[in-house]
TORPA-4810 file (N, C-alpha, C, O; in nm, 3 decimals):
<nodes>
NODE_1_-1.024_0.679_-3.608_-0.908_0.764_-3.592_-0.838_0.724_-3.463_-0.902_0.702_-3.360_M
NODE_2_-0.706_0.716_-3.468_-0.629_0.675_-3.352_-0.598_0.796_-3.264_-0.573_0.906_-3.315_M
NODE_3_-0.599_0.776_-3.131_-0.568_0.888_-3.043_-0.418_0.922_-3.050_-0.334_0.835_-3.072_P
NODE_4_-0.389_1.048_-3.030_-0.250_1.094_-3.032_-0.180_1.044_-2.906_-0.236_1.043_-2.797_A
NODE_5_-0.059_1.002_-2.925_0.018_0.953_-2.811_0.130_1.052_-2.778_0.166_1.137_-2.858_T
NODE_6_0.182_1.038_-2.660_0.290_1.126_-2.616_0.426_1.062_-2.636_0.527_1.115_-2.588_C
NODE_7_0.431_0.951_-2.705_0.558_0.883_-2.727_0.637_0.962_-2.830_0.590_0.984_-2.942_T
NODE_8_0.759_1.005_-2.794_0.838_1.083_-2.888_0.887_0.997_-3.004_0.914_0.878_-2.988_P
NODE_9_0.897_1.058_-3.119_0.950_0.992_-3.237_1.102_0.997_-3.228_1.158_1.106_-3.214_V
NODE_10_1.172_0.882_-3.237_1.317_0.879_-3.216_1.396_0.974_-3.305_1.488_1.040_-3.256_P
NODE_11_1.364_0.984_-3.432_1.442_1.070_-3.519_1.422_1.217_-3.484_1.513_1.297_-3.505_W
NODE_12_1.305_1.254_-3.431_1.283_1.393_-3.391_1.365_1.425_-3.266_1.419_1.535_-3.255_K
NODE_13_1.374_1.330_-3.173_1.456_1.352_-3.053_1.601_1.373_-3.092_1.668_1.463_-3.040_E
NODE_14_1.651_1.290_-3.183_1.790_1.302_-3.227_1.812_1.437_-3.295_1.916_1.500_-3.275_H
NODE_15_1.716_1.480_-3.374_1.728_1.609_-3.442_1.733_1.722_-3.341_1.811_1.816_-3.358_A
NODE_16_1.652_1.715_-3.237_1.653_1.819_-3.134_1.785_1.818_-3.057_1.841_1.924_-3.029_L
NODE_17_1.836_1.698_-3.024_1.965_1.689_-2.955_2.075_1.747_-3.041_2.160_1.822_-2.992_D
NODE_18_2.074_1.713_-3.170_2.175_1.761_-3.262_2.167_1.913_-3.276_2.270_1.981_-3.283_S
NODE_19_2.046_1.966_-3.281_2.027_2.110_-3.293_2.082_2.183_-3.171_2.147_2.286_-3.185_S
NODE_20_2.055_2.130_-3.053_2.105_2.192_-2.930_2.258_2.182_-2.925_2.325_2.275_-2.879_A
NODE_21_2.312_2.072_-2.973_2.457_2.054_-2.974_2.522_2.152_-3.072_2.628_2.207_-3.044_E
NODE_22_2.458_2.173_-3.187_2.509_2.267_-3.285_2.504_2.410_-3.231_2.598_2.487_-3.250_L
NODE_23_2.395_2.445_-3.163_2.385_2.578_-3.102_2.495_2.599_-2.999_2.554_2.706_-2.994_E
NODE_24_2.521_2.498_-2.919_2.627_2.507_-2.817_2.763_2.524_-2.884_2.847_2.601_-2.836_A
NODE_25_2.786_2.451_-2.993_2.913_2.464_-3.065_2.929_2.606_-3.119_3.035_2.666_-3.102_F
NODE_26_2.825_2.659_-3.183_2.834_2.793_-3.240_2.857_2.899_-3.132_2.933_2.993_-3.152_L
NODE_27_2.793_2.882_-3.018_2.814_2.975_-2.907_2.958_2.967_-2.857_3.016_3.068_-2.818_A
NODE_28_3.015_2.848_-2.859_3.151_2.829_-2.810_3.257_2.891_-2.901_3.361_2.935_-2.853_A
NODE_29_3.233_2.894_-3.033_3.334_2.947_-3.126_3.307_3.091_-3.168_3.387_3.150_-3.241_V
NODE_30_3.197_3.146_-3.124_3.156_3.279_-3.169_3.262_3.387_-3.143_3.296_3.462_-3.235_E
NODE_31_3.313_3.396_-3.022_3.410_3.502_-2.989_3.540_3.484_-3.066_3.597_3.580_-3.118_R
NODE_32_3.587_3.362_-3.073_3.711_3.335_-3.144_3.696_3.372_-3.292_3.784_3.435_-3.350_Q
NODE_33_3.585_3.332_-3.351_3.560_3.364_-3.491_3.550_3.515_-3.512_3.599_3.567_-3.612_A
NODE_34_3.487_3.583_-3.419_3.475_3.729_-3.429_3.613_3.795_-3.423_3.640_3.887_-3.500_F
NODE_35_3.700_3.749_-3.334_3.835_3.807_-3.325_3.911_3.788_-3.456_3.978_3.880_-3.504_R
NODE_36_3.900_3.670_-3.513_3.967_3.644_-3.641_3.912_3.737_-3.748_3.988_3.801_-3.821_I
NODE_37_3.781_3.743_-3.758_3.718_3.825_-3.862_3.747_3.973_-3.842_3.770_4.046_-3.939_A
NODE_38_3.747_4.018_-3.717_3.776_4.160_-3.691_3.919_4.192_-3.731_3.947_4.300_-3.783_R
NODE_39_4.010_4.099_-3.707_4.149_4.124_-3.747_4.159_4.140_-3.899_4.227_4.229_-3.948_H
NODE_40_4.091_4.054_-3.972_4.096_4.060_-4.118_4.025_4.184_-4.173_4.076_4.250_-4.263_Y
NODE_41_3.908_4.214_-4.119_3.828_4.322_-4.176_3.860_4.458_-4.116_3.846_4.560_-4.183_T
NODE_42_3.902_4.460_-3.989_3.928_4.587_-3.923_3.801_4.660_-3.884_3.807_4.777_-3.847_G
NODE_43_3.688_4.593_-3.891_3.559_4.658_-3.865_3.468_4.560_-3.793_3.449_4.447_-3.838_D
NODE_44_3.411_4.602_-3.681_3.325_4.515_-3.602_3.202_4.468_-3.680_3.168_4.350_-3.677_D
NODE_45_3.136_4.560_-3.749_3.014_4.524_-3.822_3.042_4.426_-3.935_2.969_4.329_-3.955_D
NODE_46_3.150_4.451_-4.009_3.188_4.359_-4.117_3.221_4.222_-4.060_3.185_4.119_-4.117_E
NODE_47_3.292_4.221_-3.946_3.330_4.095_-3.883_3.207_4.015_-3.841_3.202_3.894_-3.862_A
NODE_48_3.110_4.082_-3.783_2.986_4.014_-3.742_2.917_3.954_-3.864_2.870_3.840_-3.859_V
NODE_49_2.910_4.029_-3.972_2.845_3.979_-4.094_2.915_3.854_-4.148_2.849_3.758_-4.186_D
NODE_50_3.047_3.857_-4.152_3.123_3.743_-4.204_3.103_3.621_-4.116_3.083_3.510_-4.166_V
NODE_51_3.109_3.640_-3.983_3.092_3.528_-3.890_2.951_3.469_-3.902_2.935_3.347_-3.905_V
NODE_52_2.851_3.555_-3.908_2.714_3.506_-3.922_2.696_3.428_-4.052_2.629_3.325_-4.055_Q
NODE_53_2.755_3.477_-4.158_2.746_3.407_-4.286_2.812_3.270_-4.277_2.759_3.171_-4.328_D
NODE_54_2.928_3.263_-4.211_2.997_3.135_-4.195_2.914_3.038_-4.111_2.907_2.919_-4.141_A
NODE_55_2.851_3.090_-4.007_2.768_3.005_-3.921_2.647_2.951_-3.998_2.612_2.833_-3.986_M
NODE_56_2.585_3.036_-4.075_2.469_2.993_-4.155_2.509_2.886_-4.255_2.438_2.787_-4.274_I
NODE_57_2.624_2.904_-4.318_2.671_2.804_-4.415_2.701_2.671_-4.347_2.672_2.565_-4.402_R
NODE_58_2.759_2.676_-4.228_2.785_2.552_-4.155_2.655_2.480_-4.124_2.645_2.359_-4.145_L
NODE_59_2.557_2.553_-4.074_2.429_2.493_-4.038_2.360_2.434_-4.160_2.309_2.322_-4.155_V
NODE_60_2.358_2.508_-4.269_2.289_2.462_-4.389_2.356_2.340_-4.453_2.288_2.249_-4.500_R
NODE_61_2.488_2.340_-4.454_2.558_2.235_-4.529_2.608_2.119_-4.444_2.616_2.006_-4.493_R
NODE_62_2.641_2.145_-4.318_2.712_2.042_-4.241_2.651_2.009_-4.106_2.716_1.944_-4.024_Y
NODE_63_2.530_2.051_-4.080_2.468_2.023_-3.950_2.455_1.873_-3.925_2.458_1.829_-3.810_A
NODE_64_2.442_1.795_-4.029_2.427_1.651_-4.015_2.557_1.576_-3.993_2.556_1.456_-3.967_G
NODE_65_2.669_1.645_-4.002_2.798_1.581_-3.980_2.822_1.555_-3.832_2.751_1.606_-3.746_R
NODE_66_2.922_1.474_-3.805_2.961_1.446_-3.667_3.007_1.576_-3.600_3.078_1.655_-3.662_E
NODE_67_2.970_1.598_-3.476_3.011_1.720_-3.405_3.162_1.740_-3.401_3.208_1.855_-3.394_P
NODE_68_3.239_1.634_-3.404_3.385_1.649_-3.403_3.437_1.713_-3.532_3.549_1.763_-3.535_T
NODE_69_3.357_1.711_-3.637_3.398_1.769_-3.764_3.359_1.916_-3.776_3.409_1.985_-3.865_Q
NODE_70_3.273_1.965_-3.689_3.222_2.102_-3.703_3.331_2.208_-3.690_3.333_2.303_-3.769_W
NODE_71_3.421_2.194_-3.593_3.522_2.298_-3.571_3.609_2.321_-3.695_3.617_2.434_-3.742_R
NODE_72_3.674_2.218_-3.749_3.755_2.244_-3.868_3.672_2.289_-3.987_3.716_2.373_-4.065_P
NODE_73_3.553_2.233_-4.002_3.466_2.276_-4.112_3.430_2.424_-4.097_3.435_2.500_-4.193_L
NODE_74_3.393_2.463_-3.975_3.352_2.602_-3.952_3.467_2.698_-3.982_3.447_2.799_-4.050_F
NODE_75_3.587_2.667_-3.930_3.698_2.761_-3.952_3.743_2.760_-4.098_3.796_2.861_-4.145_F
NODE_76_3.725_2.652_-4.168_3.750_2.651_-4.312_3.650_2.740_-4.386_3.688_2.815_-4.476_G
NODE_77_3.524_2.730_-4.347_3.421_2.816_-4.407_3.450_2.962_-4.375_3.440_3.048_-4.462_I
NODE_78_3.486_2.990_-4.250_3.517_3.128_-4.210_3.633_3.182_-4.292_3.628_3.296_-4.339_L
NODE_79_3.736_3.101_-4.309_3.851_3.144_-4.389_3.807_3.178_-4.531_3.848_3.281_-4.585_R
NODE_80_3.724_3.093_-4.591_3.676_3.119_-4.727_3.592_3.245_-4.733_3.603_3.323_-4.828_N
NODE_81_3.507_3.266_-4.634_3.423_3.387_-4.631_3.511_3.511_-4.619_3.482_3.614_-4.681_R
NODE_82_3.618_3.503_-4.539_3.710_3.617_-4.524_3.786_3.645_-4.654_3.809_3.761_-4.688_L
NODE_83_3.823_3.539_-4.726_3.888_3.560_-4.855_3.791_3.625_-4.953_3.830_3.715_-5.029_H
NODE_84_3.666_3.581_-4.953_3.565_3.643_-5.039_3.547_3.790_-5.003_3.541_3.876_-5.091_D
NODE_85_3.539_3.819_-4.872_3.523_3.958_-4.827_3.642_4.042_-4.874_3.625_4.154_-4.921_W
NODE_86_3.762_3.986_-4.861_3.883_4.058_-4.901_3.882_4.089_-5.051_3.918_4.200_-5.091_S
NODE_87_3.841_3.993_-5.132_3.834_4.017_-5.277_3.731_4.126_-5.309_3.758_4.215_-5.390_R
NODE_88_3.614_4.118_-5.245_3.512_4.221_-5.270_3.561_4.358_-5.226_3.536_4.458_-5.294_R
NODE_89_3.631_4.363_-5.114_3.682_4.489_-5.062_3.786_4.551_-5.155_3.786_4.672_-5.177_E
NODE_90_3.873_4.467_-5.211_3.973_4.519_-5.307_3.904_4.577_-5.429_3.943_4.684_-5.477_R
NODE_91_3.803_4.509_-5.479_3.730_4.560_-5.597_3.660_4.690_-5.561_3.664_4.786_-5.638_V
NODE_92_3.597_4.694_-5.444_3.527_4.816_-5.400_3.623_4.933_-5.388_3.592_5.045_-5.429_R
NODE_93_3.740_4.907_-5.330_3.839_5.015_-5.313_3.891_5.065_-5.447_3.909_5.185_-5.466_R
NODE_94_3.915_4.973_-5.541_3.960_5.014_-5.675_3.856_5.102_-5.742_3.887_5.204_-5.803_R
NODE_95_3.731_5.060_-5.729_3.624_5.137_-5.791_3.611_5.274_-5.725_3.601_5.375_-5.794_F
NODE_96_3.611_5.276_-5.592_3.593_5.403_-5.521_3.713_5.496_-5.535_3.699_5.617_-5.519_L
NODE_97_3.830_5.441_-5.564_3.948_5.526_-5.582_3.930_5.620_-5.701_3.986_5.730_-5.703_A
NODE_98_3.851_5.578_-5.799_3.827_5.661_-5.916_3.707_5.753_-5.899_3.683_5.842_-5.981_W
NODE_99_3.632_5.733_-5.792_3.512_5.813_-5.767_3.554_5.950_-5.715_3.627_5.957_-5.617_W
NODE_100_3.510_6.058_-5.779_3.554_6.191_-5.735_3.506_6.224_-5.593_3.391_6.198_-5.557_P
NODE_101_3.597_6.281_-5.514_3.562_6.326_-5.380_3.554_6.219_-5.276_3.511_6.246_-5.163_G
NODE_102_3.594_6.097_-5.308_3.585_5.988_-5.210_3.719_5.971_-5.139_3.823_5.959_-5.203_H
NODE_103_3.714_5.970_-5.009_3.832_5.945_-4.926_3.823_5.802_-4.875_3.724_5.768_-4.811_E
NODE_104_3.922_5.718_-4.899_3.916_5.581_-4.846_3.922_5.579_-4.694_3.996_5.656_-4.632_P
NODE_105_3.843_5.490_-4.637_3.840_5.475_-4.492_3.927_5.358_-4.452_3.949_5.267_-4.532_E
NODE_106_3.975_5.360_-4.330_4.051_5.246_-4.281_4.051_5.246_-4.130_4.056_5.351_-4.066_G
NODE_107_4.045_5.129_-4.075_4.051_5.117_-3.930_4.138_4.998_-3.898_4.102_4.883_-3.926_Q
NODE_108_4.253_5.025_-3.838_4.344_4.918_-3.802_4.321_4.874_-3.659_4.237_4.928_-3.588_G
NODE_109_4.398_4.776_-3.618_4.387_4.727_-3.481_4.422_4.834_-3.380_4.370_4.834_-3.268_L
NODE_110_4.510_4.928_-3.418_4.550_5.032_-3.324_4.438_5.131_-3.295_4.447_5.207_-3.199_D
NODE_111_4.332_5.132_-3.377_4.221_5.224_-3.356_4.105_5.162_-3.280_4.006_5.229_-3.251_Q
NODE_112_4.116_5.033_-3.248_4.010_4.968_-3.172_4.019_5.012_-3.026_4.128_5.041_-2.977_L
NODE_113_3.906_5.018_-2.955_3.909_5.064_-2.817_3.993_4.973_-2.729_3.992_4.851_-2.746_P
NODE_114_4.064_5.033_-2.636_4.149_4.958_-2.545_4.097_4.969_-2.403_3.986_5.018_-2.381_G
NODE_115_4.178_4.925_-2.306_4.135_4.934_-2.167_4.121_5.080_-2.123_4.202_5.165_-2.162_P
NODE_116_4.021_5.107_-2.044_3.994_5.246_-2.005_4.085_5.296_-1.895_4.103_5.417_-1.881_T
NODE_117_4.143_5.206_-1.816_4.225_5.250_-1.703_4.375_5.242_-1.733_4.455_5.241_-1.640_A
NODE_118_4.413_5.236_-1.858_4.554_5.222_-1.891_4.628_5.354_-1.868_4.573_5.462_-1.889_A
NODE_119_4.753_5.342_-1.824_4.836_5.460_-1.805_4.883_5.509_-1.941_4.899_5.429_-2.033_R
NODE_120_4.905_5.640_-1.955_4.947_5.694_-2.085_5.077_5.633_-2.138_5.088_5.606_-2.258_P
NODE_121_5.177_5.610_-2.050_5.302_5.554_-2.100_5.286_5.411_-2.147_5.343_5.373_-2.250_D
NODE_122_5.209_5.330_-2.074_5.188_5.192_-2.117_5.098_5.187_-2.240_5.113_5.100_-2.326_S
NODE_123_5.005_5.281_-2.247_4.917_5.291_-2.364_4.999_5.323_-2.489_4.977_5.265_-2.595_L
NODE_124_5.094_5.416_-2.477_5.179_5.452_-2.590_5.264_5.334_-2.632_5.278_5.306_-2.751_A
NODE_125_5.323_5.263_-2.534_5.405_5.147_-2.567_5.324_5.037_-2.632_5.367_4.977_-2.731_Q
NODE_126_5.206_5.009_-2.578_5.124_4.903_-2.636_5.073_4.944_-2.773_5.060_4.859_-2.862_S
NODE_127_5.045_5.072_-2.792_5.003_5.121_-2.923_5.112_5.105_-3.026_5.086_5.066_-3.140_G
NODE_128_5.235_5.136_-2.986_5.349_5.119_-3.076_5.370_4.972_-3.108_5.394_4.935_-3.223_E
NODE_129_5.360_4.888_-3.006_5.378_4.744_-3.027_5.269_4.689_-3.118_5.297_4.607_-3.205_A
NODE_130_5.145_4.735_-3.098_5.034_4.687_-3.181_5.052_4.733_-3.326_5.025_4.657_-3.419_M
NODE_131_5.096_4.855_-3.345_5.121_4.904_-3.481_5.232_4.823_-3.547_5.223_4.788_-3.664_Q
NODE_132_5.337_4.795_-3.469_5.447_4.716_-3.522_5.400_4.576_-3.558_5.436_4.523_-3.664_A
NODE_133_5.318_4.515_-3.471_5.266_4.380_-3.499_5.176_4.381_-3.621_5.187_4.293_-3.707_L
NODE_134_5.089_4.479_-3.630_4.999_4.487_-3.745_5.078_4.502_-3.875_5.046_4.437_-3.975_E
NODE_135_5.179_4.586_-3.874_5.263_4.605_-3.993_5.339_4.477_-4.025_5.350_4.438_-4.141_A
NODE_136_5.392_4.411_-3.922_5.467_4.286_-3.944_5.376_4.177_-4.000_5.416_4.102_-4.089_A
NODE_137_5.253_4.167_-3.949_5.160_4.067_-4.000_5.127_4.091_-4.147_5.110_3.996_-4.223_L
NODE_138_5.119_4.218_-4.187_5.092_4.250_-4.328_5.209_4.208_-4.417_5.190_4.183_-4.536_R
NODE_139_5.330_4.200_-4.360_5.448_4.161_-4.436_5.455_4.011_-4.462_5.524_3.966_-4.554_E
NODE_140_5.384_3.933_-4.381_5.387_3.788_-4.398_5.308_3.747_-4.521_5.209_3.811_-4.555_L
NODE_141_5.350_3.640_-4.587_5.267_3.584_-4.694_5.133_3.540_-4.634_5.127_3.504_-4.517_P
NODE_142_5.027_3.543_-4.713_4.893_3.512_-4.659_4.884_3.380_-4.582_4.822_3.375_-4.476_P
NODE_143_4.943_3.273_-4.634_4.931_3.144_-4.566_5.003_3.146_-4.431_4.952_3.091_-4.333_R
NODE_144_5.120_3.210_-4.425_5.190_3.220_-4.297_5.110_3.302_-4.196_5.103_3.268_-4.078_Q
NODE_145_5.049_3.410_-4.244_4.968_3.495_-4.157_4.849_3.416_-4.102_4.819_3.423_-3.983_R
NODE_146_4.781_3.341_-4.189_4.667_3.260_-4.145_4.708_3.158_-4.040_4.643_3.144_-3.936_E
NODE_147_4.815_3.086_-4.068_4.861_2.983_-3.974_4.900_3.047_-3.842_4.864_2.996_-3.735_V
NODE_148_4.973_3.156_-3.847_5.016_3.222_-3.723_4.896_3.267_-3.640_4.893_3.246_-3.519_F
NODE_149_4.799_3.330_-3.704_4.682_3.379_-3.631_4.600_3.264_-3.572_4.557_3.271_-3.457_L
NODE_150_4.578_3.160_-3.650_4.500_3.048_-3.598_4.572_2.977_-3.484_4.509_2.937_-3.386_L
NODE_151_4.704_2.962_-3.496_4.779_2.890_-3.392_4.804_2.977_-3.270_4.779_2.934_-3.157_R
NODE_152_4.853_3.098_-3.289_4.896_3.181_-3.176_4.784_3.263_-3.115_4.769_3.266_-2.993_S
NODE_153_4.708_3.328_-3.196_4.605_3.417_-3.145_4.482_3.338_-3.102_4.425_3.364_-2.996_V
NODE_154_4.441_3.241_-3.183_4.318_3.169_-3.156_4.339_3.034_-3.090_4.242_2.967_-3.055_D
NODE_155_4.463_2.994_-3.072_4.493_2.874_-2.995_4.452_2.742_-3.057_4.433_2.644_-2.985_G
NODE_156_4.439_2.736_-3.188_4.405_2.609_-3.252_4.528_2.520_-3.253_4.641_2.569_-3.263_M
NODE_157_4.506_2.390_-3.243_4.620_2.298_-3.251_4.656_2.274_-3.398_4.586_2.319_-3.488_D
NODE_158_4.765_2.201_-3.419_4.816_2.178_-3.555_4.712_2.107_-3.641_4.689_2.146_-3.756_V
NODE_159_4.650_2.003_-3.586_4.555_1.924_-3.665_4.434_2.007_-3.708_4.394_2.003_-3.824_A
NODE_160_4.376_2.082_-3.615_4.259_2.165_-3.650_4.297_2.275_-3.749_4.220_2.306_-3.839_D
NODE_161_4.415_2.333_-3.731_4.461_2.436_-3.825_4.478_2.376_-3.964_4.439_2.438_-4.063_T
NODE_162_4.534_2.257_-3.971_4.554_2.191_-4.101_4.420_2.165_-4.170_4.406_2.188_-4.290_A
NODE_163_4.324_2.117_-4.094_4.192_2.089_-4.152_4.124_2.219_-4.195_4.067_2.226_-4.304_I
NODE_164_4.131_2.321_-4.111_4.067_2.448_-4.142_4.126_2.513_-4.267_4.053_2.577_-4.343_A
NODE_165_4.256_2.497_-4.287_4.321_2.559_-4.403_4.332_2.466_-4.523_4.371_2.508_-4.632_L
NODE_166_4.298_2.337_-4.502_4.305_2.243_-4.612_4.447_2.207_-4.653_4.475_2.187_-4.771_G
NODE_167_4.537_2.200_-4.553_4.676_2.165_-4.580_4.717_2.052_-4.485_4.639_2.011_-4.399_V
NODE_168_4.839_2.002_-4.501_4.887_1.895_-4.414_4.938_1.951_-4.282_4.964_2.071_-4.269_S
NODE_169_4.952_1.863_-4.183_5.008_1.903_-4.054_5.149_1.959_-4.073_5.186_2.058_-4.010_D
NODE_170_5.228_1.894_-4.157_5.364_1.939_-4.182_5.368_2.079_-4.242_5.456_2.159_-4.209_G
NODE_171_5.274_2.107_-4.329_5.266_2.240_-4.389_5.235_2.345_-4.283_5.292_2.454_-4.284_S
NODE_172_5.145_2.313_-4.191_5.113_2.406_-4.082_5.238_2.434_-4.000_5.267_2.549_-3.969_V
NODE_173_5.311_2.329_-3.965_5.432_2.346_-3.884_5.536_2.431_-3.956_5.600_2.517_-3.895_K
NODE_174_5.552_2.406_-4.085_5.650_2.483_-4.164_5.609_2.630_-4.173_5.692_2.718_-4.149_T
NODE_175_5.483_2.656_-4.207_5.438_2.795_-4.219_5.444_2.868_-4.086_5.480_2.985_-4.081_H
NODE_176_5.410_2.798_-3.979_5.415_2.861_-3.847_5.558_2.896_-3.809_5.585_3.006_-3.761_Y
NODE_177_5.650_2.804_-3.831_5.791_2.829_-3.800_5.844_2.948_-3.880_5.911_3.036_-3.825_H
NODE_178_5.813_2.951_-4.008_5.860_3.062_-4.093_5.797_3.194_-4.051_5.862_3.298_-4.051_R
NODE_179_5.669_3.189_-4.013_5.602_3.312_-3.967_5.666_3.365_-3.840_5.691_3.485_-3.828_A
NODE_180_5.694_3.277_-3.746_5.756_3.319_-3.620_5.894_3.377_-3.645_5.930_3.481_-3.589_V
NODE_181_5.972_3.312_-3.730_6.106_3.363_-3.761_6.099_3.501_-3.827_6.177_3.590_-3.793_Q
NODE_182_6.007_3.517_-3.919_5.993_3.646_-3.990_5.943_3.755_-3.895_5.993_3.867_-3.898_R
NODE_183_5.846_3.722_-3.811_5.795_3.820_-3.715_5.904_3.860_-3.615_5.916_3.977_-3.579_L
NODE_184_5.982_3.763_-3.571_6.091_3.791_-3.478_6.188_3.891_-3.542_6.234_3.984_-3.475_R
NODE_185_6.219_3.871_-3.670_6.311_3.961_-3.739_6.248_4.099_-3.760_6.316_4.201_-3.746_A
NODE_186_6.120_4.102_-3.794_6.053_4.230_-3.822_6.026_4.311_-3.695_6.035_4.433_-3.697_L
NODE_187_5.993_4.242_-3.587_5.952_4.314_-3.466_6.070_4.354_-3.377_6.058_4.449_-3.300_L
NODE_188_6.180_4.286_-3.387_6.299_4.323_-3.312_6.271_4.351_-3.166_6.244_4.258_-3.090_G
NODE_189_6.276_4.477_-3.124_6.259_4.517_-2.984_6.121_4.488_-2.930_6.104_4.475_-2.808_E
NODE_190_6.022_4.477_-3.015_5.884_4.452_-2.969_5.858_4.303_-2.947_5.759_4.267_-2.883_H
NODE_191_5.946_4.216_-3.000_5.924_4.073_-2.989_5.932_4.032_-2.843_6.028_4.065_-2.773_W
NODE_192_5.831_3.960_-2.800_5.820_3.921_-2.659_5.826_3.771_-2.650_5.729_3.704_-2.689_D
NODE_193_5.933_3.713_-2.601_5.943_3.567_-2.592_5.851_3.513_-2.487_5.847_3.391_-2.465_E
</nodes>
């Protein structure tokens, strides 16, 4: 029997490096993904579940890919998970609407906790602006809303947004421009250049 050696096996070292790199990537996108999911779901717990599911799917299916591909793949998976959540939620609401004695629940962005030291007048103004923004975002077609949120709120560039949504760069630019124009028209006094 041969004695055990301390020489590391090259493929195991690479696997460990890749695993640490994937963990670092997931930690880096966690907050951004949570903000996106919370906006779509309106609920912190639902958002955490969707983000965790997207992360698990990325690890299971794409951990072996180049790290430069993880970001667009992850946000594409997240988008698909959010669409799935939205479809399930619509079905659940339709079903529960017929259930006797059930009151539908809802939590918009305006009901999320804000800064504790805000003045009442600024709080009222920001609350009105947030309600106006939330209503305006609901008025946008889904693709324009997705592009606007990924580009403006989450700071993704055109190329990453295109990959995440599975569209061309030109399509991202067009949808973003149309979204901005529509929001500007809808928000009027609340629009902040």
